[in-house]
N, C-alpha and C positions, 0 to 999 in steps of 0.2 A: 372339754365340752365343745362340740362343733359349733362354728360360727353360723349364724343365720343371716341371710341377706334379704333385706326388705326392698322390693322394687315397686315402683308405681305402675299400675296397669296402663298400657298404651291406649286403652279405651277411656281412660279417665278424662273428663272434659278439661280443656285448657282454659285458663282465665281469659276473658275477652280482651282483645287488643284495643287500646285506646286510639281512636282516630285522630289524625293530626289536624290541628286547627291552622288554616292558612290566614296569612295577613291580608289586609285589603289590597295591597299592591299585588300579591300573588294571585288573588282571586280575579283581579282586573286583567292581569297578564294572561291568565288561563282563558277568560272569556274572550279576550281580544284574539287569541290564537284560533278560536273556533268561529269567530264572527267578522273578522276584519274585511273579508272579501265582500260580505253583504254591505258593509258600511261604504267601502270604496265604490262598489257598483251603484249604490243609491245616490251617492254624491255625484257620480259621473252622469247619471240620468238627470238629476236636478240641474247640473250645470248646462247640459245639452238643451234641456227644455228652456232654461232661462235665456240661453243664447238665441234660440229660435224665436222666442217671444220678443226679445230685444230687437232682433233683426226685423221682425214684422212691424214693430212700432216705428222703426227708423225709415221704413219704406214710404216714399212720398206717393200718395194716391191723388193723382191730378183730378181736378174737376172737369177739365176739358183737355182734349188731345187734338192737335193739328198736325197733319202730315205735310212735310215740306219735301218736295221732290225736285232735285236739282243736280246739275252736273258735278257739283262739289258742295261740301258742307258749308254752312254759314261760318263766318269768323266767330270765334267763341264769344267775343264781346257783343257782337250783334245778336247772337242767339239768346244770350242771357237777358239783354235789354228788351228784346222782342217779347220773350215770355212774360217779363214783369209788366211791360206796357199793356199787353193784351189782357192781363189779369184784371185791370181796372174796369173792364167792360163785362166781366162775368160775375157769377154768384157762387157762394160757398155751398156747393151741392152735396159734398160728403160730410159737412158738419164738423170739420176739423179746425174751424176758426180762421181759415185763410182761403183765398182764391188762388188756385194754381192752374196755369195753362202750360201744358207740356208740348213742346215742339219736337215731334218725331221726325228725324231727318233720314232721308233715303237717297243715297248717291246713285242716281240713274241718269243715263243719257238716252233719251227716247229717239233722238235723231240718228244715233249710231254713226255720226260722222267722225267722232273721235271716241274710239272704244276705251281708251285710257287703260286703267287697270281692270282686266277682265274679271278678276276675282271680286273686286269691289262692286263692279257692275252687276254680276250675278247675285251677290249677297244682297245688294240693295233692292233688286227686283224681287227676289224671293221674300224678303221681309215685307216689302210693300204689298204684294199680292196676298200674303198670309194675313196681314193686318186688315186689309180690305175685306177678306172673307170673314174674319173674326169681328169686323166692325169696330176696330180699335180707334179709328179716326173717321170723322164725318166731314170735316172741313179741311180743305187742301190749299196749299200754296205751291206753285210750280213756275219754273222759268221756261216751260215748253208745254203749253196747254194742248196744242194740236197734236204733239207727239204723245202726250198722255192718253188722249182720246183714241189715237190710232193704235196704240198698244193694246187697247181693250176692244178694238174692232167696233168702236162706236163713234157716232158723230157728236157734234157739240149741241145738238138740238135739245137733249135732255139735261144739259149742264147750265147752271146759273153761275155766271162768272163776272168779275170786275177786275180791270187792270188796277194795280196798286195805286198808280197816280190818279186814277179816277175815283178813288175812295177818300173823301175828305178826312175820315177818322184815321185811316191807315197812314195817309200822307202827312198827317199832323202829329203822329207819334214821336215822342222824344226818345230817339234811339242812340243818341250820342255818336261816338266815333269808334273805330276798331283798328287793331293792329294785327297783322298776320305775318308770322315768321316763315321764311322760305330758306332753302339751302343757299340761295344767293344773297338775299338781303331781307330786310323787314319792310313790308308794305302796309299801308294803312289808308283810311279814308272815312267818309261819312256813311254811317249805317243806313240812313234814309236813302241816300243815292244808291247804295248797294241793293236795297230792297225794291227799288223802283222797277227792276226788271221782272218782278214776280206778278202773278195773277192769283187772285183769291177765288175759289170756286167750290161748289159742292154739286153732287149729282142728285137729281130729282128723286124724291121718295126715300132718301137714305139719311135724312137729318132728323135726329131726335128732337123733341120739344125743347129740351135744355140747350142743345146746340143751335137750334133755330133762333132762340132768343139771343145768343151770342152773335150769330150771323147777322141778324137784323141790327144789332148795336154797331157792329163793325162796318156795315154797308150803308148806314144811314146817310142819306144825301148823295149816294154813289151814282155815277152816270155810266151807263153801258157803253 
């Protein structure tokens, strides 16, 4: 008797394959592979935004700005004491809970008798004129008022000014002493004596009401 072979048709449907169930760890690893760059990018944006916000919060926004134009910058001790002493005569204009007077220093020699460092001279003049145009400072201190006026091609007719020594308020400020290190030695002195060479002034029509109030407080009892 001949043997008969029974074969399954190739068209017969196969039993469904059971899908593999992944563990939580495997599912997380698979998700992370496809999304890690979104997470990293989002964190980078958040960190950058936080850094910018933090930087803005740390920026000191002064209530007043005074331009100091001189042949050399003030000693650090004198500059700090001057800012603090002047703040006692101002008001909290920006509502941050404190009064801040910022002294913007410009290294300029209006007489041009001693050019000194030409780069510093040019940088100081550029910053000064730019801030004047942008009205960053309305009240000025200088050790050469006539030179300042000459640089602008103007006379002193439209300038209200008082010598430091002729302003009882300024001459009475407690500015302490200073030390200035040089390549040769350390020099120091009395900050009031140092500031006695300066003149306080502003140009007519350029003072805001807030700065005018500070000006009047600083020049109370002053003699021309």
